[in-house]
C-alpha positions, 0 to 999 in steps of 0.5 A: 443421503445420496452421493451428490448431496453428500458431496454438496454437504462436504463442499458447504463444509469446505466453504465455511472453512474458507470463509473462516480463514478469509475472516481471520487472515484477509491478507491471504485472500485479498487477491482472490476476486471471485471469493471477494465477489462471492461474499457480497450476497448469499446467492453469490456465496451459494453459487461460488465454485472453487475446484482447487478447494473442492467447493462446488456451487448450488442453489441458495435453497440447497445451501440453506438446507445443508447449512442448517444441518451443520454447527450453528446453522444458516444464521451462523454461516451468514454471520461468517459471510458478513464477517468475511466480507467486512475483512476482505473489504477492509483490506485494501487491495494493492494498486497495480504497478505503473497505474496512472495514479502511481505514475502521477504520484512518482512524477510529483515526487521526482519534480520535488526532488528536482526542485530541491536539487536545483536549489542546492545547485544554485546554493553551491554555485553561489558558495563557489563564487563567494570562495572565488571572490574571497581567494581573489581578495586575499591575493590582491588586497594588501591586508594587515590581518588576512586571517581575520578577514578570511574567518569573517568571510568564511563565517558569512559563507557558512551562514549562507549554507546554514540557511539552506539546511533549515 
């Protein structure tokens, strides 16, 4: 076996290891777009290059011939490719921050919060005006039982607040 063929065979071994890792731990490879693209077809897988991992591309026929000399043969490599493709496609890629969809979702969420805070503000304004009214009545009116009147009005205000919490 000449040097180039030996290097290509080592490359195929590295590629099989990479496919195994991608199939078992897809989260590590979800950002690797060239790999995600390469596992889609046999031709793309054979042509896949990754210098960092020592993987060089070759023709499909060379890839098949070298894969047949290893372990489970080309059918095993093909099954591993399909398994890796399913694992990588099943793993959703994270959305880009500040994409249009993210911004629309954030806007809708903030609008809901604002609407809720508006209702709370109106409710608090109403309670404050009721409390002011109660204070004026307690000062101005000549009541026999001020404490009973106060408790009645406070219970009514508490009921108003309870409606909001539900």
